[in-house]
C-alpha positions, 0 to 999 in steps of 0.5 A: 279428954286428953290422951296420954303422951305416947312413948317416943322410940326414935326421933330425928329431923325426918322420922318419928317412931312411937309406941302407939297405945292400945285403944287409941285411934291414930286418925280422927273418926266419926266418934269425935274422940281425940285422936293421936294424930292431932295430939302429936301435931299439936305437941310437935308444932309441925306437919306430920306425914302418914306412912302406915297405920295400926288399928285402934285396939293395936299397940306398938311400933308406929313410924311417922314421916316428918318430911314429904321426902321421908314419906315418899321413900317409906311409902315406896318401901311399904308398897314394894313389901321391903319393910319387915313387920313383926307382931306379938299376939295371944291367941286361943288354942294350941297353935302349931310350932310354925305356919303360913296362912295364905288366904285372900281377903275381901271386904265383908259387911259392916266394915268387916273383912273376910276370907274370899272363900268358904270356911269349908274350903280352907285346907292345910298342907305342910303347915300352910293354910290355903283355899281348896278353890281359889277366887279372883275376888280377893286380895292375896294375903300371906301371914307367917307365924311361929309359936313362942310359948303355950299356956294352959289355964283354968278360967273361973267362968269356964267349965272347971273340967275343961282347960282353956289353952292360949298360945303366944305367937310371933306374926310376920305379915307378908302383905298389909291388908286391913285386919289381916292378922285378926281375920287370918287367925280367926278363920283358921281357928285361933282368934286373938284374945280380946278380939270382939270383932272377929273372935267369940266375945262370949267365950271365957277362954277368949276374953281379955281387957283389950285386943292382945295384938302388939306391933313388936318390931318394924324394920325399915331398909336403910333406916333402922330396926325399931322394937318395943316390948308390950306393956303389962296390959298385954298379959292374958 
């Protein structure tokens, strides 16, 4: 199987920025399916250097270093949280206008992640979700969000007397934990549409042909701001 060539957003002697397609693995996994990294390495005929990742089902802006020096510089910026990341997501439910999800994460079972606490201990105050009882077993994880629009639709497969509400949100993660956005939104009651891992796939109101999460913009200090619109498959 040959992968479709990704859209190149920016390219110079030290940096490549692409629009990663949804449902394509960045790196090789146990499935043996071709990965984007091998395809790009062959197409460019040069060594690539990993800076950050996007989950397999997530689309959008991905930066790849073309020199060790660029990798070192950008890695330091990611680690010091100087890089600004913005995502778009369609979620189930009517989200507040703005909010901050300040819930620590820890690894759960079967390669899943969870909040380092009980659901019953999640409380919200002045638009901020926190744990009533803190724990030292989780990693600090913070996500800011802003609601861009809401859409109330009637699903053919749902109860015809119940509206299925969806919201388009702009997400700005302050930390970069694995599956952070997916876990944070699910645990506060607004799972991302199409999320078969952390959502409720059997719920007609959450079904979508793909995970509706898109890395919209990436701001690299001293390098530039790179953005790409989601494709037509991002529509709920």
